[in-house]
KOLSETI-513381 format. One record per atom (N, C-alpha, C, O, CB): residue number from 1; x negated, y negated, z; residue in three letters. Coordinates in steps of 0.001 Angstrom, whole numbers, plus 524288, in hexadecimal, padded with zeros to 5 digits. Glycine has a CB too. Layout:
<pts>
@num->NUM; u->X; v->Y; w->Z; residuo->Ala
...
</pts>
This chain:
<pts>
@num->1; u->4C079; v->993BA; w->F9F98; residuo->Met
@num->1; u->4BB60; v->994E8; w->F9E94; residuo->Met
@num->1; u->4B74E; v->990EC; w->FA3C7; residuo->Met
@num->1; u->4B299; v->9913E; w->FA4B5; residuo->Met
@num->1; u->4BA5E; v->99328; w->F9772; residuo->Met
@num->2; u->4BB12; v->98DBE; w->FA60E; residuo->Arg
@num->2; u->4B8FA; v->9897B; w->FABBA; residuo->Arg
@num->2; u->4B850; v->98DCF; w->FAEF2; residuo->Arg
@num->2; u->4B3F6; v->98E95; w->FB0D9; residuo->Arg
@num->2; u->4BDDC; v->98447; w->FAEFC; residuo->Arg
@num->3; u->4BD97; v->99219; w->FB048; residuo->Thr
@num->3; u->4BCAF; v->99316; w->FB626; residuo->Thr
@num->3; u->4BB48; v->998F8; w->FB446; residuo->Thr
@num->3; u->4BA51; v->99B8D; w->FB837; residuo->Thr
@num->3; u->4C25B; v->991F2; w->FBB15; residuo->Thr
@num->4; u->4BAFA; v->99B00; w->FB139; residuo->Asp
@num->4; u->4B90F; v->9A282; w->FB277; residuo->Asp
@num->4; u->4B3B7; v->9A390; w->FB28F; residuo->Asp
@num->4; u->4B08F; v->9A3DD; w->FAEF2; residuo->Asp
@num->4; u->4BAF2; v->9A72A; w->FAD70; residuo->Asp
@num->5; u->4B31A; v->9A42F; w->FB837; residuo->Pro
@num->5; u->4AD11; v->9A2E7; w->FB862; residuo->Pro
@num->5; u->4A790; v->9A9E0; w->FB309; residuo->Pro
@num->5; u->4A35C; v->9AADE; w->FB0EB; residuo->Pro
@num->5; u->4ABC4; v->9A35B; w->FC2B3; residuo->Pro
@num->6; u->4AC70; v->9AB8A; w->FB437; residuo->Thr
@num->6; u->4AA9B; v->9AF59; w->FAE20; residuo->Thr
@num->6; u->4A6D7; v->9AB25; w->FAA7A; residuo->Thr
@num->6; u->4A20D; v->9AAFB; w->FAA14; residuo->Thr
@num->6; u->4B17E; v->9B15C; w->FA959; residuo->Thr
@num->7; u->4ABE5; v->9A711; w->FA76B; residuo->Thr
@num->7; u->4A9CD; v->9A463; w->FA486; residuo->Thr
@num->7; u->4A6D2; v->99FF9; w->FA483; residuo->Thr
@num->7; u->4A4FF; v->99D8E; w->FA0C7; residuo->Thr
@num->7; u->4AC20; v->9A3F7; w->FA2B4; residuo->Thr
@num->8; u->4A671; v->99EFC; w->FAA49; residuo->Lys
@num->8; u->4A263; v->99AA8; w->FAA33; residuo->Lys
@num->8; u->49E41; v->99CBD; w->FA9FB; residuo->Lys
@num->8; u->49A62; v->99A0F; w->FA8FC; residuo->Lys
@num->8; u->4A226; v->99729; w->FAE33; residuo->Lys
@num->9; u->49DD8; v->9A1CA; w->FAAC9; residuo->Val
@num->9; u->4981E; v->9A2B4; w->FAC8A; residuo->Val
@num->9; u->496FA; v->9A59B; w->FA714; residuo->Val
@num->9; u->492D5; v->9A80A; w->FA718; residuo->Val
@num->9; u->496FC; v->9A69F; w->FB2D1; residuo->Val
@num->10; u->498CB; v->9A5BB; w->FA424; residuo->Tyr
@num->10; u->49A9B; v->9A977; w->F9C64; residuo->Tyr
@num->10; u->49631; v->9A221; w->F9A8B; residuo->Tyr
@num->10; u->49215; v->9A10D; w->F984B; residuo->Tyr
@num->10; u->4A786; v->9A9F2; w->F9882; residuo->Tyr
@num->11; u->49AE1; v->99EFA; w->F9D82; residuo->Ile
@num->11; u->498DF; v->9998B; w->F98E2; residuo->Ile
@num->11; u->492FC; v->9982B; w->F9A9D; residuo->Ile
@num->11; u->48FCC; v->99662; w->F977D; residuo->Ile
@num->11; u->49D45; v->9929E; w->F99AE; residuo->Ile
@num->12; u->491B2; v->99950; w->FA09E; residuo->Gln
@num->12; u->48D2C; v->9977D; w->FA2F8; residuo->Gln
@num->12; u->487E4; v->999A5; w->FA133; residuo->Gln
@num->12; u->4837F; v->997B5; w->FA0FF; residuo->Gln
@num->12; u->48DBB; v->99854; w->FA828; residuo->Gln
@num->13; u->489E5; v->99E74; w->F9FF5; residuo->Arg
@num->13; u->4851D; v->9A2AE; w->F9D65; residuo->Arg
@num->13; u->48559; v->9A060; w->F99BB; residuo->Arg
@num->13; u->48249; v->99CB5; w->F9A3F; residuo->Arg
@num->13; u->48576; v->9A907; w->F9C6D; residuo->Arg
@num->14; u->48737; v->9A035; w->F960A; residuo->Arg
@num->14; u->48681; v->99CE5; w->F8F67; residuo->Arg
@num->14; u->4833E; v->9996D; w->F8F0A; residuo->Arg
@num->14; u->47F1D; v->998C0; w->F8CAC; residuo->Arg
@num->14; u->48B1E; v->999B3; w->F8D11; residuo->Arg
@num->15; u->4869D; v->9967C; w->F92C2; residuo->Thr
@num->15; u->483E3; v->98DCA; w->F9344; residuo->Thr
@num->15; u->47F11; v->99073; w->F93B9; residuo->Thr
@num->15; u->47CB6; v->9914E; w->F8F9F; residuo->Thr
@num->15; u->485BC; v->98798; w->F9AA3; residuo->Thr
@num->16; u->47C28; v->992AC; w->F9A01; residuo->Thr
@num->16; u->47642; v->99273; w->F9900; residuo->Thr
@num->16; u->473E8; v->995C2; w->F95A9; residuo->Thr
@num->16; u->46F23; v->9965F; w->F95A6; residuo->Thr
@num->16; u->47394; v->99321; w->F9D3A; residuo->Thr
@num->17; u->477B1; v->998A2; w->F91ED; residuo->Glu
@num->17; u->47483; v->99B71; w->F8D2D; residuo->Glu
@num->17; u->472B9; v->997E4; w->F889A; residuo->Glu
@num->17; u->47083; v->9992F; w->F8488; residuo->Glu
@num->17; u->4781C; v->99FDB; w->F8A84; residuo->Glu
@num->18; u->474E3; v->990F2; w->F8B05; residuo->Gly
@num->18; u->474B8; v->98EFA; w->F866C; residuo->Gly
@num->18; u->47815; v->98D90; w->F836E; residuo->Gly
@num->18; u->47876; v->98A96; w->F7FAD; residuo->Gly
@num->18; u->472E4; v->99101; w->F8468; residuo->Gly
@num->19; u->47ABD; v->99068; w->F85DD; residuo->Lys
@num->19; u->48039; v->98E40; w->F7E4F; residuo->Lys
@num->19; u->483C3; v->98996; w->F8182; residuo->Lys
@num->19; u->48394; v->989F3; w->F864C; residuo->Lys
@num->19; u->487B7; v->99628; w->F7AF6; residuo->Lys
@num->20; u->48708; v->98528; w->F7F45; residuo->Ser
@num->20; u->48806; v->98052; w->F809D; residuo->Ser
@num->20; u->48DC9; v->983E2; w->F82BC; residuo->Ser
@num->20; u->48FD1; v->98813; w->F8188; residuo->Ser
@num->20; u->487B7; v->97ACE; w->F7B8C; residuo->Ser
@num->21; u->48F25; v->97EC0; w->F8734; residuo->Pro
@num->21; u->494BE; v->98159; w->F88E3; residuo->Pro
@num->21; u->499B6; v->9827C; w->F832B; residuo->Pro
@num->21; u->49DC2; v->9846D; w->F84E7; residuo->Pro
@num->21; u->497BB; v->97C30; w->F8DE8; residuo->Pro
@num->22; u->499D3; v->981C4; w->F7E57; residuo->Arg
@num->22; u->49D45; v->98244; w->F79BE; residuo->Arg
@num->22; u->49BA2; v->985C8; w->F7A7F; residuo->Arg
@num->22; u->49E7B; v->987E8; w->F7DBD; residuo->Arg
@num->22; u->49DA5; v->97FE9; w->F74CB; residuo->Arg
@num->23; u->4960F; v->98A13; w->F78D5; residuo->Glu
@num->23; u->495CD; v->98D69; w->F76F9; residuo->Glu
@num->23; u->4969E; v->9924E; w->F7A14; residuo->Glu
@num->23; u->497B3; v->996B5; w->F787A; residuo->Glu
@num->23; u->49250; v->98CC4; w->F74D4; residuo->Glu
@num->24; u->49593; v->98FF6; w->F80BB; residuo->Ala
@num->24; u->49699; v->99443; w->F82A3; residuo->Ala
@num->24; u->49D3E; v->996DF; w->F81A4; residuo->Ala
@num->24; u->49E96; v->99B22; w->F7FDE; residuo->Ala
@num->24; u->494F7; v->99340; w->F8820; residuo->Ala
@num->25; u->4A03B; v->992A5; w->F8377; residuo->Arg
@num->25; u->4A613; v->993D8; w->F82AD; residuo->Arg
@num->25; u->4A6ED; v->99632; w->F7D99; residuo->Arg
@num->25; u->4AA31; v->999B7; w->F7D52; residuo->Arg
@num->25; u->4A990; v->98EED; w->F8315; residuo->Arg
@num->26; u->4A436; v->9949E; w->F7914; residuo->Arg
@num->26; u->4A5C3; v->99953; w->F75DE; residuo->Arg
@num->26; u->4A348; v->99EC1; w->F772E; residuo->Arg
@num->26; u->4A64D; v->9A26A; w->F7669; residuo->Arg
@num->26; u->4A478; v->9982D; w->F7055; residuo->Arg
@num->27; u->49F19; v->99FE2; w->F78BE; residuo->Cys
@num->27; u->49E6B; v->9A448; w->F7A51; residuo->Cys
@num->27; u->4A1B6; v->9A6AA; w->F7EC1; residuo->Cys
@num->27; u->4A295; v->9AB54; w->F7F87; residuo->Cys
@num->27; u->499E7; v->9A445; w->F7B37; residuo->Cys
@num->28; u->4A334; v->9A2E6; w->F813F; residuo->Leu
@num->28; u->4A752; v->9A579; w->F85B1; residuo->Leu
@num->28; u->4AE01; v->9A82C; w->F8139; residuo->Leu
@num->28; u->4AFC2; v->9AC89; w->F8237; residuo->Leu
@num->28; u->4A98E; v->99E4C; w->F8B8B; residuo->Leu
@num->29; u->4AFDE; v->9A5A6; w->F7E08; residuo->Lys
@num->29; u->4B3C5; v->9A641; w->F7C1C; residuo->Lys
@num->29; u->4B2DA; v->9A990; w->F79FA; residuo->Lys
@num->29; u->4B5ED; v->9AD31; w->F7946; residuo->Lys
@num->29; u->4B5BA; v->9A34E; w->F7A2A; residuo->Lys
@num->30; u->4AB94; v->9A938; w->F7740; residuo->Arg
@num->30; u->4AD8F; v->9B0D4; w->F74EC; residuo->Arg
@num->30; u->4AE73; v->9B436; w->F7800; residuo->Arg
@num->30; u->4B24D; v->9B708; w->F7766; residuo->Arg
@num->30; u->4A988; v->9B48B; w->F71F1; residuo->Arg
@num->31; u->4AA8D; v->9B4EA; w->F7CCF; residuo->Ala
@num->31; u->4AA7D; v->9B728; w->F7FD4; residuo->Ala
@num->31; u->4AEC2; v->9BBBA; w->F826F; residuo->Ala
@num->31; u->4AE89; v->9C048; w->F83F5; residuo->Ala
@num->31; u->4A956; v->9B403; w->F819C; residuo->Ala
@num->32; u->4B452; v->9B5CF; w->F81B6; residuo->Ile
@num->32; u->4B844; v->9B70F; w->F81F2; residuo->Ile
@num->32; u->4BA12; v->9B983; w->F7F10; residuo->Ile
@num->32; u->4BC57; v->9BD9E; w->F801F; residuo->Ile
@num->32; u->4BA27; v->9B4AF; w->F8289; residuo->Ile
@num->33; u->4B9A1; v->9B7F4; w->F7B58; residuo->Ala
@num->33; u->4BC27; v->9BABE; w->F76A9; residuo->Ala
@num->33; u->4BAB1; v->9BF94; w->F76CC; residuo->Ala
@num->33; u->4BE9A; v->9C25F; w->F7694; residuo->Ala
@num->33; u->4BAF1; v->9B8BE; w->F717E; residuo->Ala
@num->34; u->4B68E; v->9C22A; w->F7715; residuo->Arg
@num->34; u->4B464; v->9C6F5; w->F74EB; residuo->Arg
@num->34; u->4B7CC; v->9CA2B; w->F7BCE; residuo->Arg
@num->34; u->4B830; v->9CEED; w->F7C63; residuo->Arg
@num->34; u->4AB5D; v->9C6D2; w->F7370; residuo->Arg
@num->35; u->4B8C9; v->9C814; w->F7DF1; residuo->Gln
@num->35; u->4BA53; v->9CB64; w->F8307; residuo->Gln
@num->35; u->4C116; v->9CB22; w->F83EF; residuo->Gln
@num->35; u->4C2FF; v->9CD88; w->F87A3; residuo->Gln
@num->35; u->4B6E6; v->9C87E; w->F88D5; residuo->Gln
@num->36; u->4C43D; v->9C842; w->F8084; residuo->Val
@num->36; u->4C7A1; v->9C7F0; w->F7D83; residuo->Val
@num->36; u->4CA8D; v->9CBEB; w->F798F; residuo->Val
@num->36; u->4CE7F; v->9CEAA; w->F79B3; residuo->Val
@num->36; u->4C602; v->9C4EA; w->F7BCB; residuo->Val
@num->37; u->4C5B6; v->9CA8A; w->F753D; residuo->Val
@num->37; u->4C72F; v->9CE40; w->F70C0; residuo->Val
@num->37; u->4C722; v->9D60F; w->F74EA; residuo->Val
@num->37; u->4CB02; v->9D8CA; w->F75B9; residuo->Val
@num->37; u->4C085; v->9CD03; w->F6A34; residuo->Val
@num->38; u->4C115; v->9D755; w->F769A; residuo->Lys
@num->38; u->4C06A; v->9DB49; w->F7AC5; residuo->Lys
@num->38; u->4C6A0; v->9DC5B; w->F7E5F; residuo->Lys
@num->38; u->4C7E9; v->9E0CB; w->F7FB5; residuo->Lys
@num->38; u->4BB39; v->9D8BB; w->F7EF5; residuo->Lys
@num->39; u->4C818; v->9DA3E; w->F7EE4; residuo->Leu
@num->39; u->4CBA4; v->9DBDC; w->F823C; residuo->Leu
@num->39; u->4D271; v->9DC03; w->F7EDA; residuo->Leu
@num->39; u->4D689; v->9DDB5; w->F80B9; residuo->Leu
@num->39; u->4CADF; v->9D782; w->F8785; residuo->Leu
@num->40; u->4D1BA; v->9DA1E; w->F7A9C; residuo->Leu
@num->40; u->4D5D1; v->9DABE; w->F7515; residuo->Leu
@num->40; u->4D375; v->9E19E; w->F731C; residuo->Leu
@num->40; u->4D721; v->9E46E; w->F71CD; residuo->Leu
@num->40; u->4D3EE; v->9D43B; w->F6E98; residuo->Leu
@num->41; u->4CFEF; v->9E353; w->F72F1; residuo->Glu
@num->41; u->4CDB9; v->9E7BB; w->F6F9A; residuo->Glu
@num->41; u->4CF46; v->9EA25; w->F73F1; residuo->Glu
@num->41; u->4D1EC; v->9EDA8; w->F71FF; residuo->Glu
@num->41; u->4C792; v->9E845; w->F6D2D; residuo->Glu
@num->42; u->4CF7A; v->9EAAF; w->F77EC; residuo->Arg
@num->42; u->4D0C5; v->9ED68; w->F7AE4; residuo->Arg
@num->42; u->4D557; v->9F14E; w->F7B41; residuo->Arg
@num->42; u->4D5BF; v->9F616; w->F7B01; residuo->Arg
@num->42; u->4D09D; v->9EAE4; w->F7D7C; residuo->Arg
@num->43; u->4D932; v->9EC7F; w->F7C14; residuo->Gly
@num->43; u->4DDEB; v->9EB28; w->F7E06; residuo->Gly
@num->43; u->4DFF0; v->9ED02; w->F8159; residuo->Gly
@num->43; u->4DD39; v->9EFF3; w->F8403; residuo->Gly
@num->43; u->4E0B7; v->9EB28; w->F7BA0; residuo->Gly
@num->44; u->4E5F7; v->9EC3A; w->F82FE; residuo->Pro
@num->44; u->4E72B; v->9EC76; w->F89FF; residuo->Pro
@num->44; u->4E7A1; v->9F23F; w->F8AF3; residuo->Pro
@num->44; u->4E998; v->9F292; w->F8F54; residuo->Pro
@num->44; u->4ED9B; v->9E929; w->F8C6F; residuo->Pro
@num->45; u->4E6D3; v->9F704; w->F8918; residuo->Ala
@num->45; u->4E6FD; v->9FC1F; w->F8B09; residuo->Ala
@num->45; u->4E04F; v->9FB61; w->F8E45; residuo->Ala
@num->45; u->4DE7F; v->9FBC2; w->F92B5; residuo->Ala
@num->45; u->4E803; v->A016F; w->F8551; residuo->Ala
@num->46; u->4DF07; v->9FA89; w->F8A9F; residuo->Glu
@num->46; u->4D707; v->9FB5B; w->F8E7D; residuo->Glu
@num->46; u->4D56B; v->9F6A3; w->F90A0; residuo->Glu
@num->46; u->4D169; v->9F556; w->F92F0; residuo->Glu
@num->46; u->4D05D; v->9FCC0; w->F89B3; residuo->Glu
@num->47; u->4DAEF; v->9F36F; w->F8EE2; residuo->Glu
@num->47; u->4D824; v->9F032; w->F9603; residuo->Glu
@num->47; u->4DAAA; v->9F223; w->F99F5; residuo->Glu
@num->47; u->4D80E; v->9F283; w->F9DFB; residuo->Glu
@num->47; u->4D92B; v->9E8FB; w->F9784; residuo->Glu
@num->48; u->4DE77; v->9F35C; w->F9A1F; residuo->Ser
@num->48; u->4E20D; v->9F400; w->F9C58; residuo->Ser
@num->48; u->4DF51; v->9F940; w->FA197; residuo->Ser
@num->48; u->4DF4D; v->9FA27; w->FA650; residuo->Ser
@num->48; u->4E6CF; v->9F53F; w->F97B3; residuo->Ser
@num->49; u->4DD0C; v->9FBB0; w->F9B99; residuo->Leu
@num->49; u->4D8FC; v->A014E; w->F9E30; residuo->Leu
@num->49; u->4D502; v->9FFFA; w->FA1E9; residuo->Leu
@num->49; u->4D429; v->A0339; w->FA55B; residuo->Leu
@num->49; u->4D532; v->A047D; w->F9983; residuo->Leu
@num->50; u->4D1C1; v->9FAC4; w->FA1DC; residuo->Thr
@num->50; u->4CCE1; v->9F7CD; w->FA21A; residuo->Thr
@num->50; u->4CEE3; v->9F72D; w->FA5E8; residuo->Thr
@num->50; u->4CF53; v->9FB37; w->FA87B; residuo->Thr
@num->50; u->4CAAF; v->9F39E; w->F9ED7; residuo->Thr
@num->51; u->4D0CA; v->9F2FE; w->FA800; residuo->Ala
@num->51; u->4D2FB; v->9F1C0; w->FABF6; residuo->Ala
@num->51; u->4D49F; v->9F449; w->FB04D; residuo->Ala
@num->51; u->4D350; v->9F2E9; w->FB4B8; residuo->Ala
@num->51; u->4D5A4; v->9F021; w->FAABB; residuo->Ala
@num->52; u->4D94F; v->9FA62; w->FAEBF; residuo->Ala
@num->52; u->4D8DF; v->9FFAC; w->FB263; residuo->Ala
@num->52; u->4D522; v->9FF24; w->FB305; residuo->Ala
@num->52; u->4D4ED; v->9FB22; w->FB5AA; residuo->Ala
@num->52; u->4D9DB; v->A04F3; w->FB121; residuo->Ala
@num->53; u->4D057; v->A00E9; w->FB23B; residuo->Lys
@num->53; u->4CA25; v->A02DA; w->FB2D6; residuo->Lys
@num->53; u->4C8BE; v->9FFE3; w->FB4E9; residuo->Lys
@num->53; u->4C5FF; v->A0220; w->FB829; residuo->Lys
@num->53; u->4C683; v->A03C4; w->FAEEA; residuo->Lys
@num->54; u->4C873; v->9FB1B; w->FB5C5; residuo->Asn
@num->54; u->4C66F; v->9F6CD; w->FB947; residuo->Asn
@num->54; u->4C8BE; v->9F64C; w->FBE3A; residuo->Asn
@num->54; u->4C605; v->9F729; w->FC218; residuo->Asn
@num->54; u->4C6F5; v->9F1EF; w->FB6F7; residuo->Asn
@num->55; u->4CD98; v->9F4F5; w->FBEBB; residuo->Leu
@num->55; u->4CFFD; v->9F79C; w->FC300; residuo->Leu
@num->55; u->4CE58; v->9FA14; w->FC731; residuo->Leu
@num->55; u->4CCB9; v->9F8DD; w->FCB8D; residuo->Leu
@num->55; u->4D228; v->9FA54; w->FC1A0; residuo->Leu
@num->56; u->4CF94; v->9FFE7; w->FC38E; residuo->Ala
@num->56; u->4CC92; v->A02BF; w->FC6CB; residuo->Ala
@num->56; u->4C7B0; v->A0498; w->FC986; residuo->Ala
@num->56; u->4C6F0; v->A067F; w->FCDE0; residuo->Ala
@num->56; u->4CD3C; v->A047F; w->FC5E9; residuo->Ala
@num->57; u->4C4D9; v->A0383; w->FC5DF; residuo->Met
@num->57; u->4BE7B; v->A0303; w->FC887; residuo->Met
@num->57; u->4BF65; v->9FD35; w->FCBDC; residuo->Met
@num->57; u->4BBD9; v->9FE6F; w->FCEDE; residuo->Met
@num->57; u->4B852; v->A0258; w->FC2A8; residuo->Met
@num->58; u->4C090; v->9F999; w->FCD44; residuo->Ala
@num->58; u->4BFD7; v->9F727; w->FCF7B; residuo->Ala
@num->58; u->4C202; v->9F8B3; w->FD768; residuo->Ala
@num->58; u->4C119; v->9F7FB; w->FDC13; residuo->Ala
@num->58; u->4C1A8; v->9F35A; w->FCBD4; residuo->Ala
@num->59; u->4C564; v->9FB41; w->FD33F; residuo->Ala
@num->59; u->4C828; v->9FD4A; w->FDBA8; residuo->Ala
@num->59; u->4C528; v->A0114; w->FDE8C; residuo->Ala
@num->59; u->4C676; v->A0249; w->FE304; residuo->Ala
@num->59; u->4CF3A; v->A015A; w->FDC66; residuo->Ala
</pts>
């Protein structure tokens, strides 16, 4: 949390919304959990296809 720029922005946004640092961390944990669940639901096959498509689009 201390070094990741995305996390810093997220925490800053939540604290400017009026949340306490503790509440902002709680929101961050929920957001991370949603991302992890989404990755687990997709499965490894879809994840590798998505990564391959992203690489092809970047090239």
